[in-house]
C-alpha positions as CSV (number, residue, x, y, z in Angstrom):
1,X,7.2,92.5,44.3
2,X,8.4,89.3,45.9
3,X,7.6,86.2,43.9
4,X,6.5,84.5,47.0
5,X,3.2,86.4,46.5
6,X,2.8,85.2,42.9
7,X,0.5,82.3,42.0
8,X,0.3,80.7,38.5
9,X,-2.8,78.5,38.0
10,X,-5.2,77.2,35.4
11,X,-8.9,76.4,35.4
12,X,-9.5,72.9,34.1
13,X,-12.9,71.3,33.6
14,X,-15.2,69.4,31.2
15,X,-16.9,71.5,28.5
16,X,-19.8,73.6,29.8
17,X,-18.9,73.3,33.5
18,X,-18.5,77.0,33.9
19,X,-14.8,77.8,33.3
20,X,-15.3,81.0,31.4
21,X,-18.0,82.2,33.8
22,X,-15.7,81.6,36.7
23,X,-12.9,83.5,34.9
24,X,-15.4,86.4,34.6
25,X,-16.1,86.4,38.3
26,X,-12.4,86.3,39.1
27,X,-11.8,89.3,36.9
28,X,-14.6,91.1,38.7
29,X,-13.5,90.1,42.2
30,X,-9.9,91.2,41.6
31,X,-11.1,94.4,39.8
32,X,-9.0,93.5,36.8
33,X,-12.0,94.5,34.6
34,X,-14.5,97.0,35.7
35,X,-18.2,96.1,35.8
36,X,-18.9,98.6,33.0
37,X,-16.6,96.8,30.6
38,X,-17.4,93.3,31.7
39,X,-19.2,91.0,29.3
40,X,-19.8,87.3,29.4
41,X,-16.8,85.1,28.4
42,X,-14.6,88.1,28.6
43,X,-11.4,86.2,27.9
44,X,-12.9,84.5,24.8
45,X,-12.2,87.2,22.3
46,X,-13.1,84.9,19.3
47,X,-16.7,85.7,18.2
48,X,-17.3,82.1,17.2
49,X,-16.2,80.9,20.7
50,X,-18.7,83.4,22.2
51,X,-21.6,82.3,20.0
52,X,-21.0,78.6,20.6
53,X,-20.5,79.2,24.4
54,X,-17.2,77.2,24.4
55,X,-13.6,78.1,24.9
56,X,-11.4,77.1,21.9
57,X,-8.2,78.9,22.8
58,X,-6.3,79.3,26.1
59,X,-6.3,82.8,27.5
60,X,-3.9,84.1,30.2
61,X,-4.5,87.1,32.4
62,X,-2.6,88.8,35.3
63,X,-4.7,89.8,38.3
64,X,-3.9,91.7,41.5
65,X,-5.6,90.6,44.7
66,X,-5.3,91.7,48.3
67,X,-5.6,89.2,51.1
68,X,-5.0,90.0,54.7
69,X,-3.4,93.4,53.8
70,X,-0.9,91.6,51.4
71,X,-0.8,92.1,47.7
72,X,-0.7,89.0,45.4
73,X,-0.2,88.5,41.7
74,X,-2.5,85.8,40.3
75,X,-1.7,84.6,36.8
76,X,-4.7,82.7,35.5
77,X,-4.8,80.7,32.3
78,X,-8.3,79.8,31.1
79,X,-8.4,76.6,29.1
80,X,-10.7,74.9,26.5
81,X,-12.9,72.0,27.7
82,X,-13.6,70.2,24.4
83,X,-11.6,67.1,23.6
84,X,-10.4,68.5,20.2
85,X,-8.4,71.1,22.1
86,X,-7.0,69.0,24.9
87,X,-3.4,69.8,23.7
88,X,-4.1,73.5,24.8
89,X,-4.7,72.2,28.3
90,X,-1.4,70.2,28.4
91,X,0.5,73.3,27.3
92,X,-1.1,75.4,30.0
93,X,-0.4,73.0,32.8
94,X,3.3,73.1,32.1
95,X,3.3,76.8,32.8
96,X,1.5,76.5,36.2
97,X,2.0,75.3,39.7
98,X,-1.6,74.6,40.4
99,X,-5.1,74.2,38.9
100,X,-8.7,74.8,39.9
101,X,-10.6,71.5,39.1
102,X,-14.1,72.8,38.3
103,X,-17.0,70.3,38.4
104,X,-20.7,71.1,37.5
105,X,-23.0,70.3,40.4
106,X,-25.8,69.3,38.0
107,X,-23.7,67.1,35.7
108,X,-21.0,65.7,38.0
109,X,-17.7,64.3,37.0
110,X,-17.4,63.8,33.2
111,X,-14.8,62.4,30.8
112,X,-12.7,65.6,30.4
113,X,-12.8,66.1,34.2
114,X,-11.0,62.8,34.6
115,X,-8.6,63.4,31.8
116,X,-7.6,66.9,32.9
117,X,-7.2,65.8,36.5
118,X,-4.8,63.1,35.6
119,X,-2.9,65.5,33.3
120,X,-2.5,67.9,36.2
121,X,-1.3,65.2,38.5
122,X,1.3,64.1,36.0
123,X,2.6,67.7,36.0
124,X,2.7,67.5,39.8
125,X,0.3,70.4,40.1
126,X,-1.5,71.3,43.3
127,X,-5.3,70.8,42.8
128,X,-8.0,73.1,44.2
129,X,-11.3,71.2,43.7
130,X,-14.5,73.3,43.3
131,X,-18.1,72.3,42.7
132,X,-19.9,74.9,40.6
133,X,-23.5,75.8,40.0
134,X,-24.6,75.0,43.6
135,X,-27.3,77.7,43.2
136,X,-29.3,75.7,40.7
137,X,-32.4,73.8,41.8
138,X,-31.2,70.7,40.0
139,X,-27.7,70.7,41.7
140,X,-26.6,67.3,43.1
141,X,-23.9,68.8,45.3
142,X,-23.6,65.9,47.8
143,X,-23.6,63.2,45.1
144,X,-20.9,65.1,43.1
145,X,-18.9,65.6,46.3
146,X,-18.9,61.8,46.8
147,X,-17.7,61.3,43.2
148,X,-14.8,63.6,43.8
149,X,-13.9,61.8,47.0
150,X,-14.1,58.3,45.4
151,X,-12.5,59.0,42.1
152,X,-9.7,61.4,43.0
153,X,-7.2,61.9,45.8
154,X,-9.3,64.7,47.2
155,X,-10.3,65.4,50.8
156,X,-13.8,66.7,51.6
157,X,-12.4,69.7,53.5
158,X,-10.5,70.8,50.4
159,X,-13.6,71.2,48.2
160,X,-14.9,74.8,47.6
161,X,-18.6,75.1,46.8
162,X,-19.3,78.0,44.5
163,X,-21.6,79.6,42.0
164,X,-19.6,81.3,39.3
165,X,-22.7,82.9,38.0
166,X,-23.7,84.7,41.2
167,X,-20.2,85.0,42.7
168,X,-21.1,82.9,45.8
169,X,-17.9,81.8,47.6
170,X,-15.6,82.9,44.7
171,X,-13.6,84.9,47.3
172,X,-13.1,81.7,49.3
173,X,-11.8,80.1,46.1
174,X,-9.3,82.9,45.5
175,X,-8.1,82.5,49.1
176,X,-7.7,78.8,48.5
177,X,-5.6,79.4,45.4
178,X,-3.3,81.6,47.5
179,X,-3.1,79.2,50.5
180,X,-2.7,75.9,48.6
181,X,-0.8,76.6,45.4
182,X,2.9,77.3,46.0
183,X,4.7,80.3,44.6
184,X,6.8,79.7,41.5
185,X,10.4,78.6,41.9
186,X,13.3,80.0,39.9
187,X,16.4,82.1,40.3
188,X,16.7,85.8,39.2
189,X,20.5,85.4,39.2
190,X,20.5,82.4,36.7
191,X,20.6,82.9,32.9
192,X,17.3,83.8,31.4
193,X,15.2,80.7,30.5
194,X,11.5,80.7,29.4
195,X,9.1,78.2,27.9
196,X,6.8,79.1,25.0
197,X,3.3,77.8,25.7
198,X,1.5,79.7,23.0
199,X,2.2,82.1,20.1
200,X,0.4,84.2,17.5
201,X,1.4,86.1,14.4
202,X,1.0,89.9,14.2
203,X,1.5,91.2,10.6
204,X,3.1,94.4,11.9
205,X,5.2,93.0,14.8
206,X,5.9,89.4,13.8
207,X,5.5,86.5,16.2
208,X,4.4,87.3,19.7
209,X,5.1,84.4,22.1
210,X,3.3,83.6,25.4
211,X,5.8,82.5,27.8
212,X,6.5,81.2,31.3
213,X,9.8,82.5,32.7
214,X,11.6,80.0,34.8
215,X,14.9,81.7,35.5
216,X,16.6,85.1,35.1
217,X,15.0,88.2,33.5
218,X,14.6,89.9,30.1
219,X,14.4,93.5,29.2
220,X,13.1,95.2,26.1
221,X,15.8,95.4,23.4
222,X,17.8,92.4,24.5
223,X,18.7,89.7,21.9
224,X,17.1,86.3,22.4
225,X,17.7,82.9,21.0
226,X,15.5,79.8,20.5
227,X,16.9,76.4,21.5
228,X,15.1,74.2,18.9
229,X,15.0,76.5,15.8
230,X,18.4,78.1,16.5
231,X,16.8,81.4,15.5
232,X,17.6,84.7,17.1
233,X,16.0,88.1,17.3
234,X,15.5,91.2,19.4
235,X,12.8,91.3,22.1
236,X,11.2,94.5,20.8
237,X,8.6,94.5,23.6
238,X,8.0,92.5,26.8
239,X,5.0,92.6,29.1
240,X,2.0,91.0,30.8
241,X,-1.6,90.2,30.0
242,X,-4.3,92.4,31.6
243,X,-5.8,90.4,29.7
244,X,-4.7,92.6,26.8
245,X,-1.0,93.0,26.1
246,X,0.5,95.6,28.6
247,X,4.1,96.6,27.9
248,X,6.6,96.5,30.8
249,X,10.3,97.3,31.0
250,X,11.2,93.8,32.2
251,X,9.8,90.2,32.8
252,X,11.5,87.9,35.3
253,X,11.5,84.4,36.9
254,X,8.1,83.2,38.0
255,X,6.2,85.5,35.6
256,X,3.8,84.6,32.8
257,X,4.2,87.2,30.1
258,X,4.8,87.9,26.4
259,X,7.7,88.7,24.1
260,X,7.4,90.5,20.8
261,X,10.0,88.7,18.8
262,X,9.8,90.3,15.3
263,X,10.2,86.8,13.8
264,X,8.1,86.6,10.6
265,X,7.5,82.8,10.5
266,X,5.6,81.3,13.4
267,X,7.1,77.9,12.7
268,X,10.5,79.4,13.8
269,X,9.0,80.1,17.3
270,X,7.2,76.9,17.9
271,X,5.2,76.1,21.1
272,X,7.4,74.1,23.5
273,X,10.6,75.8,22.5
274,X,13.0,77.3,25.1
275,X,14.0,81.0,24.9
276,X,17.3,82.2,26.2
277,X,19.5,85.3,25.8
278,X,21.9,85.2,22.9
279,X,25.3,84.2,24.1
280,X,24.0,82.4,27.1
281,X,23.7,78.6,27.3
282,X,20.8,77.0,29.0
283,X,19.3,73.5,29.1
284,X,16.2,73.0,27.0
285,X,12.9,72.6,28.7
286,X,11.0,69.3,28.1
287,X,8.6,71.0,25.7
288,X,5.4,69.4,24.3
289,X,4.4,66.9,21.7
290,X,3.1,68.8,18.7
291,X,-0.5,68.2,17.9
292,X,-1.0,66.3,14.7
293,X,-3.9,66.7,12.3
294,X,-6.1,63.5,12.5
295,X,-9.1,64.3,10.3
296,X,-8.7,65.4,6.6
297,X,-11.2,67.1,4.4
298,X,-11.1,68.3,0.8
299,X,-11.9,72.1,0.9
300,X,-13.1,73.7,-2.3
301,X,-14.5,77.1,-3.2
302,X,-18.0,77.0,-4.7
303,X,-16.8,79.7,-7.1
304,X,-13.6,78.5,-8.9
305,X,-12.4,82.2,-9.1
306,X,-12.0,82.2,-5.3
307,X,-9.3,79.6,-5.2
308,X,-6.5,82.1,-4.5
309,X,-8.6,83.8,-1.9
310,X,-9.2,80.5,-0.2
311,X,-5.4,79.7,-0.2
312,X,-4.7,83.1,1.3
313,X,-7.3,82.5,4.0
314,X,-5.9,79.1,4.9
315,X,-2.4,80.6,5.1
316,X,-3.6,83.4,7.4
317,X,-5.3,80.9,9.8
318,X,-2.3,78.6,9.8
319,X,-0.1,81.5,11.0
320,X,-1.9,81.3,14.3
321,X,-3.0,77.7,14.3
322,X,0.0,75.5,13.6
323,X,-2.1,72.3,14.1
324,X,-3.6,72.9,10.6
325,X,-2.0,71.5,7.5
326,X,-3.0,72.0,3.9
327,X,-1.8,71.1,0.5
328,X,-3.2,71.7,-3.0
329,X,-5.2,68.9,-4.6
330,X,-7.4,68.5,-7.6
331,X,-10.7,66.8,-7.9
332,X,-12.0,65.7,-11.3
333,X,-15.5,66.6,-10.0
334,X,-14.9,69.8,-8.0
335,X,-11.8,71.2,-9.7
336,X,-8.9,72.7,-7.7
337,X,-8.9,72.9,-3.9
338,X,-7.0,71.8,-0.8
339,X,-6.6,68.8,1.4
340,X,-6.8,70.2,4.9
341,X,-5.9,68.4,8.1
342,X,-7.7,69.2,11.5
343,X,-7.5,68.0,15.1
344,X,-11.1,66.8,15.0
345,X,-14.6,67.5,13.6
346,X,-15.3,70.5,15.8
347,X,-11.9,72.0,14.9
348,X,-12.9,71.6,11.2
349,X,-16.3,73.3,11.8
350,X,-14.7,76.3,13.5
351,X,-12.1,76.8,10.8
352,X,-14.7,76.5,8.0
353,X,-16.9,79.1,9.8
354,X,-13.9,81.4,10.3
355,X,-12.9,81.3,6.6
356,X,-16.5,82.0,5.4
357,X,-16.9,84.9,7.8
358,X,-13.5,86.6,7.6
359,X,-12.9,86.1,3.9
360,X,-16.5,86.2,2.8
361,X,-16.1,82.8,1.0
362,X,-18.6,80.1,0.2
363,X,-16.7,76.8,0.6
364,X,-17.4,73.1,0.4
365,X,-16.0,70.3,2.6
366,X,-15.9,66.8,1.3
367,X,-16.3,63.7,3.4
368,X,-13.8,63.5,6.3
369,X,-11.0,60.9,6.1
370,X,-8.4,59.8,8.6
371,X,-4.7,59.5,8.0
372,X,-3.6,56.0,6.9
373,X,0.0,54.6,6.9
374,X,0.7,52.5,3.7
375,X,3.7,50.3,3.4
376,X,4.9,46.9,2.2
377,X,2.9,45.1,5.0
378,X,-0.3,46.8,3.9
379,X,-2.5,49.6,5.3
380,X,-2.4,50.7,8.9
381,X,-5.1,52.9,10.4
382,X,-5.0,55.2,13.6
383,X,-6.4,53.8,16.8
384,X,-7.5,55.7,19.9
385,X,-7.9,54.8,23.5
386,X,-11.4,56.0,24.2
387,X,-12.7,56.8,27.7
388,X,-16.5,56.9,28.1
389,X,-18.1,58.3,31.2
390,X,-21.8,57.5,31.6
391,X,-24.6,56.8,34.1
392,X,-24.4,53.0,34.8
393,X,-27.9,52.4,33.4
394,X,-26.6,52.8,29.8
395,X,-23.6,50.5,30.1
396,X,-25.2,47.6,28.2
397,X,-26.2,49.8,25.3
398,X,-22.7,51.4,25.2
399,X,-21.0,48.0,25.2
400,X,-23.2,46.9,22.3
401,X,-22.5,50.0,20.3
402,X,-18.7,49.8,20.8
403,X,-18.7,46.2,19.7
404,X,-20.4,47.2,16.4
405,X,-17.6,49.9,16.1
406,X,-14.8,47.3,16.3
407,X,-14.0,48.3,19.9
408,X,-11.9,46.3,22.2
409,X,-12.8,46.8,25.9
410,X,-9.8,47.6,28.1
411,X,-11.5,48.4,31.4
412,X,-14.9,48.9,33.1
413,X,-15.3,50.5,36.5
414,X,-18.2,51.8,38.6
415,X,-18.4,54.8,40.9
416,X,-21.8,55.1,42.6
417,X,-24.3,55.5,39.8
418,X,-21.7,56.2,37.1
419,X,-19.5,54.0,35.0
420,X,-16.2,54.6,33.2
421,X,-15.5,52.4,30.1
422,X,-12.2,52.3,28.3
423,X,-12.0,51.0,24.8
424,X,-9.4,50.8,22.0
425,X,-11.0,51.3,18.6
426,X,-10.3,52.8,15.2
427,X,-10.3,56.6,15.0
428,X,-12.5,56.3,11.9
429,X,-15.4,55.5,14.2
430,X,-15.2,59.0,15.7
431,X,-15.3,60.5,12.2
432,X,-18.4,58.3,11.5
433,X,-20.3,59.8,14.4
434,X,-19.6,57.6,17.4
435,X,-19.9,60.6,19.7
436,X,-23.4,61.5,18.6
437,X,-24.4,57.8,18.6
438,X,-23.3,57.6,22.3
439,X,-25.3,60.7,23.1
440,X,-28.3,59.2,21.4
441,X,-28.3,55.9,23.3
442,X,-27.5,57.5,26.7
443,X,-30.1,60.3,26.5
444,X,-27.3,62.8,26.1
445,X,-25.4,61.8,29.3
446,X,-22.4,60.0,27.9
447,X,-19.2,62.0,27.5
448,X,-15.9,61.0,26.0
449,X,-12.1,61.7,26.0
450,X,-9.5,60.0,23.8
451,X,-5.9,59.9,22.9
452,X,-4.0,58.4,20.0
453,X,-3.0,54.8,20.6
454,X,-0.8,54.2,17.5
455,X,-1.5,52.5,14.2
456,X,-2.9,49.0,13.6
457,X,-3.2,46.8,10.5
458,X,-6.5,47.3,8.7
459,X,-8.3,45.1,6.2
460,X,-9.5,47.9,3.9
461,X,-10.7,48.1,0.3
462,X,-11.3,51.0,-2.1
463,X,-15.0,51.9,-2.5
464,X,-15.5,54.1,-5.6
465,X,-18.7,55.8,-6.9
466,X,-19.4,56.4,-10.5
467,X,-22.1,58.3,-12.2
468,X,-22.6,57.5,-15.9
469,X,-19.2,55.9,-15.9
470,X,-17.4,59.0,-14.4
471,X,-15.5,58.4,-11.2
472,X,-16.7,60.8,-8.5
473,X,-13.5,61.0,-6.5
474,X,-14.9,63.1,-3.7
475,X,-17.4,60.3,-2.8
476,X,-14.8,57.6,-2.9
477,X,-13.1,56.2,0.3
478,X,-11.4,53.3,1.9
479,X,-13.8,51.1,3.9
480,X,-13.6,47.9,5.9
481,X,-13.8,44.8,3.7
482,X,-16.6,43.2,5.9
483,X,-18.7,46.4,5.5
484,X,-18.0,47.2,1.9
485,X,-21.0,45.6,0.2
486,X,-23.5,47.1,2.7
487,X,-21.9,50.6,2.3
488,X,-21.9,50.3,-1.5
489,X,-25.7,49.6,-1.5
490,X,-26.3,52.4,1.0
491,X,-24.4,55.0,-0.9
492,X,-26.0,54.3,-4.2
493,X,-29.5,54.4,-2.7
494,X,-28.8,57.7,-0.9
495,X,-27.4,59.2,-4.1
496,X,-30.5,58.1,-6.0
497,X,-32.7,60.0,-3.5
498,X,-30.4,63.0,-3.5
499,X,-29.6,63.6,-7.1
500,X,-32.0,65.9,-9.0
501,X,-33.5,64.6,-12.2
502,X,-31.9,65.8,-15.5
503,X,-32.9,65.4,-19.1
504,X,-30.8,62.3,-19.4
505,X,-30.7,59.1,-17.4
506,X,-28.2,58.9,-14.5
507,X,-26.7,55.6,-13.7
508,X,-25.1,55.3,-10.2
509,X,-22.6,52.5,-9.6
510,X,-20.4,51.5,-6.7
511,X,-17.2,49.6,-7.3
512,X,-15.1,47.6,-4.8
513,X,-11.5,47.1,-6.0
514,X,-12.6,47.8,-9.5
515,X,-15.7,45.4,-9.6
516,X,-19.2,46.9,-9.8
517,X,-21.2,45.6,-6.8
518,X,-24.2,48.0,-6.6
519,X,-26.3,50.0,-9.1
520,X,-29.1,52.5,-9.0
521,X,-30.7,54.6,-11.7
522,X,-32.3,58.1,-11.8
523,X,-34.5,58.2,-14.8
524,X,-34.4,61.2,-17.1
525,X,-37.1,63.9,-17.2
526,X,-40.1,63.1,-19.4
């Protein structure tokens, strides 16, 4: 089939705006999945993702669609909406020519809507704006339409009004994808060149890479090389996503497909690497910045005999989630365990739940910590550029909150009844619950997006907790000097309330830089 009838596109949106439901309708409309086999969130094969109602992993699918008696191939990549998984969106956009920008008619433009729109524009993608959930009684369609017109370079005539739930106007959206998003460019005659935008490890077949082919073609059995890792292997299988893997004899320029590489270490086939045929020279694709773990927890098995089982479980997960890092550590209080790095708090929750389910383990997570840089000039902490989207009625409360969180306002702008606030502040504040604090003071309306803004000098001291003179390392942390005394008293008071009585007296102490500054006591049982 001529590649002029191929469209590669993504669905981008804020969390809960209906991406997965729209993907379901597209699968139905194109008859990719029969109604008998259809289930909600069809592309979300992860059971935790289904239960939480959120997409946590990008999912590609190839659909066939007829328009005006012509057959088209539509390659869709569904994307996550939560800020912890924004890197998945950036990887997806590099594999596409266009994107459906989906906005909930009841909620309007949110923080991730803005972030994903600008990411798509940076990739020079063609945008198809769609307002979803127009069937709901609480839909504010006209108001949301005005938001799109004011905030983005969007024309009113370009907006498609849909209900992903009922299927209303979804056929018009498919037609718009075909009419507005250009076909992929590339030359079949040029040497084979493809970009890895995702990968997973199969214990029987090795690393299977998800790839966008930009030039040339590749057949099963041909030898391939990787530009960054310099590794080579044989493509033991190639094919497309239906959404399950479907083997084909060949994949070629313009396609989104997969390659079974046989490579046994996923780190040798990293996302963002360029694939070529062995013996052929091609220029490397720009690739991606690799996601870095930002939040670190101590992870310990409740049963010390499960340590090896926990290590195996972490290793298994890291094979398909290279954003996780872990090293062994020992706590004088909890024994042996691991220091595990995650992209954010939700990422940590999901991994913990996966380990407990898949390995039948009962595990403990210690307090979260951020990654500090320590050098001759002192300690530096990570900062983020935070974007807050909220109804304008809550701006005053949000400003007050951000000031207490050591925030520095960068910008404040208004659109109709909404406001966008930009702050630079320590990443630690997110770990301490800034997101839930914002939800609380805004009646649940405020949403956030953020990106790392580098490291800044921090005035930190060590706050250590002792019980009967024994240092409880899992409760110790670095804190800001100006908050240290308050946090020391708070911690000792909370521990007094939480610790069960024993036959002996328990003395709780907090020490700052080695000096005892707070003390509480749990009396022994009579």
